[in-house]
N, C-alpha and C positions, 0 to 999 in steps of 0.2 A: 504493500499500499504506499502511496506517496506521502511524505510528510511535510509538515510546515513548521517553520520556527519563528514564534512571535517574541519580539523584544519590547518591553514597556519600560520607557525611560522618560515619560512625560513628567514624572515628579523626580527631581534630580536626587532627592534623599534616598531613593531605593531604585535598585535595578532588578528586573525580573525577566527571565528567559524561560519560555515554554516551548516544548516540543510536542506537537499533536499529530496523531495518526488516525486517519478516518474518523475525526472528531472526538477521539480519546486522548486525554492528556497522558503523554507517557513520560516525559521529564520535565522537571521544574528546578529552576537555580534562582536563588534570591540572595541578594547582597545589598547591605545598607551601607551608606558612606560612613555613618558613626560607627560601624562594626565591621570595617573592612579586614579581610583574612590575611594572616601572614604566612599560610602555606605555600610553599614553593620559593619564598624569599630566602635569599642568602645573607648571611651576616658573618662579620668579624667579630667574635666574641671573646670573653676572658672567663676562665675557670674560677668560679667563687667556692666550690666545695666538691670534694671527692667522697663518695660513701662506699668504702669497700664492702660493707655487708650486704648492698644490693648490687654491687659492681656497676655503679653509675656515678655520673658527674653532673652538676648543676652548673649552667652556663649563663652568665650575663650577657646578653645580645642586644640590649638597648630598648626594650618596649615595656620595661617596668615589672616584668615577671620572668624569674629565671626558667630556662628551658631545662628539660631532662633528656640526658644523653646517655644510653646504655651501652656497655663494652661491645655488645653485638653491632653497634652502628659506629663504632670507631675504626676509621680506615688504618690499615697497617702502617702508613707513612707516619703515623704518630707513636708507633710502637718504639721501645728503647732499642736503640742500636741501628736504627734506620738512618739516623743522620739528618732527618728531614727530607730524605731522598724519596722519590715516588717508589712505592713498593706495590706495583699494580696487581690487581687480582683479576680473574676472569669473571666476566658478567654471568650472573647466576650461580657462582661458585665461590661464595665468601668463605673465609676461614671459619671452621666450626668453634664453638665456645671453648672446647678443650685445647685447642691450638692457639688461643689467643692469650695474651699476656694479661696478668691482673691489672685492673684499670688504674690502681694506685702506683703501678709501676711505669704506666703509660703518661699519665697526667699528674699535674700538681696545681695547687692553688696558685693563680696568677699567670697561669700559661695562656697564650693566645691560640685560638683555633677557629677555623673556617666551617660554619654549620649551616645546615638547612633546614627549614621547618617542614616536617611531614605530617603533624597532626596539630590542630588548634587545641589550646588549653580549655578543658571543660570544668565547670565548677571550681574546686579547689586544686585540680590539676593543672600544672604548667604545661606549656606546648612540648611536644616531642621532637627532638632533634637528631640529625644524622650527619656524618661526615662523608658519607657516600653521596656527592653531589650530583645532580641530574638537571640538564638544560633541555626541555622539551621544545621542539619545532612542530610544524606541521605534519612532516612525514618521518622525522627522525628523532630521537632522544640521544643527546651526547652525554656521556658519563665520564668526566675528567678523572684521571689517575687510574683508570680501569684498562682492560684489554679485551680483545676479541669483539665480534659482531654478533648480533642476534636478531631474530625476527618475531615479532608478536606471535603468540600462540593461537590467537584468535584467526590469524590466516592459516586456514588448514590445508589449502590447495598445495601439494608439493611441488608442482611445476611453478607455480607463482612464487613459493618461497624461494626456490633456486633462482629465479629470475631477478627477484629483488637483491639476494645476496651477491649476484654476478654484478648488477648495477653498482652497488656499494664499493665492491672490490675495484671497478673500473674508474670510479670518480676519486680514488686513492684518498681517504679520510686520513687526517694527521695522526701521527703515531703518538702513544702517550693516552690515548682516549677510547673507551668503548663506544659502540653505537647499537642502538635498538631500533629497528625498522618498525614503525607504528602500524597499526590496522589501516589507518588512513591512506597509508601507501599503496595499497592493494590496487592494481590496474593502473597506477600512475606512471608518467614518463620518467626517463632518465634526467631530462632537463628540471623537472620539478624537483627531484631528490637532490640534484646538484645545487640549484638555488637554495634550498633548505640548508644543506651542509655549509654553503657560504656564509648564510646568516648566522648560523650557531657558531662558526669559527671566529667571525667577527666579534660576537657578543662575549665568547670566552676570552679574547684578548683583553677586551675591556674590563672584564671582571678581574683578571690576573693583575692588570695595572692598579686596580683599587686595592687588592689584597695586599700589594707592596707598599701602598702610598697610606692607607687610612689607618687610624688607631682605634683599638677596640674601645667600647661597643660601637659598631657602625654598620650600616647597610651597604651591601655590596650589589645586590640585584633584587628588584622588586618585580613580582610576577605581573602580567598584563591585567588590565580590567576584566570583570567578569564576562563582558559581551565578547573581547577578543579570546579570552581563554575558552569560552563555549565554542566559537567558531573554529578555533585550532583544535579542540578535542573532539567536538560532537559534529560539526557540519561535514557532510559529505554529499555525494551526488544523489542519495536517495531523498535528500530534503530539496523539494521543488520550489519552495518559495522562503524568503526571509523577509519579514514584514515588520518595521520598526517606527514607532510613533514619535521619534526625536530626529529632527533633520540633521543636526550635527552629528549624532551617533551614526546615521545613515552613511554620512560622507566618511567617517573613520572606518566602517565596515567595508565600504567600496575601496577605500585605500589599502586595507588589509588584504582583500581578496585579489586585488590587481597584482599583488606580490605573490601571494600563496597559490591562488588558482584563478588566474585571470578569465577563463572560460565560463566561470560560475558567477562572474560579478553581475551579470544581468538579472540574477535571481532576486536582488535585493530592491525592495519598494519601500517608499515612505506612506505612512498611514496618517492621513489629516482629517479624518471625519470627527465630528463632535462627540460621538458615542465612544467611550473608552475601549481601546483595542480589545482588552481581555473580555469584556462584556459583549462586544461584537461576535466573538468567536464562542461565547457561552461557556467559558472555562472559569469564570471567577468563582461561580458556585462550587465547581469541582475543587478549586483550590481551598476553598473554605472547609470542604469536607475531608480534606487530607488528614487533619488532625482529629477526626472522629475516631472515638475508640472502637466502634464497630463499622465494618464495611460489608455492604450487603451484595450478594452475588446474583446474577441473572436467574439462577435456578432455584432461588427462594432461600438458599443457605446463607451463611455470612462468615466472617472471619473477624476475631476479636484479637486487638494488639495492645500489649502492655509493656510499657518501656520502664525498666528498673535500673538502678545504678550498675548491677552486675550483668544483666543480659535483657534481651528481648524475648517475650514468650508470644507465641502466636497460635491461637486455638481456632479449629475449624469447626463449625457448627451446621447441622443440616437444616435447622429453622423449619419452614414450612413445608421443604421438600421431604416428604415422609410417605414412603409407599411400603406398607407393612409385608405385602406380598413378595417383595424382593428388596430387602434391606442392603444386601451386598451391592447390587447394582446402583442403588440411591447413593450409597456411601462412596463408591467408585466415581460416579459423574460428578458429585460435589467436590470430591477431591482433586479431581482433573481441573476443575474450573478455578478451585482456590489455589492451586499451584501457580497459575498464570497471575492471579490477582496478588498473592503475597509476594511474588517477584517484583511486581510493578510497584507495590507499595514500599518495599525496601528502598527502590531507586528514588521514588518521589519523596519519601521521608528522610532518605539518607541515614537509615538506621545501620549502626555498625556494632562491631563486637561479637560477643556469642549469642546466637538466635536460635531458639528452640521452636520447631513447628509441630504442633500436635495436630495431624489429621484425623479423621473419624477412622475408627479400626475397620480394617478389612481382612476377611479370612483368606482370600485367595492369594498366593505368593504372585502370581501374574499381575494382579492388580496393583499390588504394592511397588513391584518393579516398574510398572507403567507410570504410576504417580511420581515415583522418584525420577524417572527419565524425563518426564513432563517438567518437573520442577528445575532440573538440571538444565534443559533446553531453555526454559524461560530466563534463568539466571545468566545464560551466555550473553544476553543483550546488554548485561550491566557493565559499566566500565571498571567498577570496583572489583578488585581481586576478592574471591571467595573460595572457601574449602567446604565441600558438602559430603557429610557422612552418609552411610547407606541408610535406608529407612529401616526402623526395628520392627519387630514383631507387633508392637503396640502401636504403630503407625506414627512415630516420632522421627523427624528428621533433624540432626543437629548440624549446624553450619557457623562458620565464621565470615564476616564480611568486612573488608577493608572500610574504615571510617575515612571518607574523602573529605568532609567538612563538619562542623557542628550541626546536628540534626535540625530539621526545619523547626522543631518545637523550641530549641535552645535559642535559634536565630531570631524568632519571631515573636515568642511568647515570654511573659514574666511569671514567675511563680506567684499564685494566688494569695494575696496578704492574709486572707481569712483562714484558708486551710493549709499555708506554707507548702503547696504543691501536693499534698497528700490525696486531695479529691473528696476530703470528708471532713465535716466540722461537727462538733458536739451538737446534741439536740437541746432545745430550749430547756427541757426537764433536766437534763444532765447539767447544763450549766448553771441552773438555778439551784441544783443541789450543792454544786461547787461553792456558790456564793454564801449558801447557809453555813457551810463548813468553815468559810473564810470569816463570817460573822462570829462564829463560836472562837475561832482563834483570837479574833480582835478583842472581844469582851474578856477574854481571859487575861489580858494585860491590864494592870492596876492603873496605869498611866493613862488609858484610853477612856474619853467620856463620850465622843461622837464618831459615828462610822458613816462615810457616805460611799455609796456605790454607784458607779457609772456603768450602765449596761445597754444593750439594744432594747428598743421598745418591746419586742416579743418576750424576752427574757424579763423585763421590768413587769410586763403584763402578767406573767406566770407567777413572779414572786408576789405581786400584789394581791393576786386572786387566790392561788394554791397554797401559797406559803404564808398567808397573812397571820394565821394563828401561831405559827413558829416564831415569826419575827416578833409579834406581841409578847409571847412567853419570855423571848430573850431580852427584850427592853425591860419588862417588869421585874424579872429575875435578877437583873444587874444594875437596874438604874441607869442605863445608858441609851443613848438615841442612835437609832438606825435611820438613816435617809437613803432612799432609792431614787436615783435619777434616771429617767428614760431618755437617752440620747440617741437620735438617729444617725450620729457620725460613727456609732460603734456598731458592728455587724460580725456575723460569725462567731468567733471564740473571743473576740475583743472585749475586755472588760477593764475596770480599774477600781481599786479600793484605796481610799484616803482616810486616815484617822487622825484625831485630834485629841489634845488634852485639855484640861480645864482653862488653861490661858489661850487656846485656841491655836496652838503651835502644833504643826504636823509631827505625827508619832510614826516612826517606820514599824511596818507590821511584821518584816522578819526579824 
């Protein structure tokens, strides 16, 4: 099916790129100017701490948060005895952990080091760093200080792989660097690959000059904007149209394509209608549904996604699709549909880490294998690397997925101030009982003469009606006054208790 790429930049504060296929939202990328990503950027940093217990170092690279560098991401050029010389490894064949020196012998506090951000920091975790640098172009990825050449595993045709390797050999890439031919290079010409190589060589020369010149912490290389990154990594001949609602951005897109793929420049068009671009293509509502906990399936079933600190749990339910005369076929049909939808939701939400998919139980082995195959095939469309285990007898598939960027939830949502992100708040009854216990705690202090409680109108109503007798007994038995304030600015579990002594001075409750 032909695809279309929609780029919404009418509001300068946020950039949104959507890829749609046959009216279905397939990929979505969102970036705010205030939350720009550091992933892919290169920095000259300084080691601030080395933790031998976890074999990692913490690097100050100038963004206000120290980055995390594990020994497995430390290039052998930093190993003792290398003398700073390039100690090139083969692409895809790094030294194993047992063959690496302890990190405390490789780095010490104050050392200068060149790093690249591979994962953005999430919550309390700092960004993840690597010293295995990679410079992506449209068709090639240059890996400085590495050796050998490789072809993307997603190019499965042996003849095409051989053709691309031959082209790379013919254009004579520089020594001391490894190269990977990207999926986008499939069926492209020698001229295109040569132009991409020349661009990467010029870029690396500029970065090397900054490495020698700049003092840490400093930025050496900044990744392109979201629009250019998406064009470079996602755009290919299967996308028939690129529609953008910002005229300056359209010009930048055409300038980029005139260098990368001149023959596809005509596919770019400017959208100037009064109806917002995403509303015109009826995908605004689909974007709003992305963060829904439950996703419906056409068959009547559904999938439920729960994101936790440790993993993502996905549960498949049959829902309305129940035919008791053939439960096995029903489960099989729903699972096949769910396999496609789960892979799509993982892409849209950019969920990473450990993912557990609980499909409906199936008795027949062939059904389990077919569902597993359908899921693997659906995940092949994903640019993120993933590892998928075989489906278990209980219908569970475990997988890991590379986290490309903070998930859509972390990028566009704030934790609810009422529930603190848990999704639950105490009932009015439970909160009212808690306030009664605080009353008893307050009146037990001899210095307290008056207690003022600030709660939401619903909790205040419950206390005044259902707990009036309890409050009256507390006041009469202790000769102290309790005042309940109904304050509409309080909601959820928000409440405040203020105590005063005889002179009207505030007394701490704790």
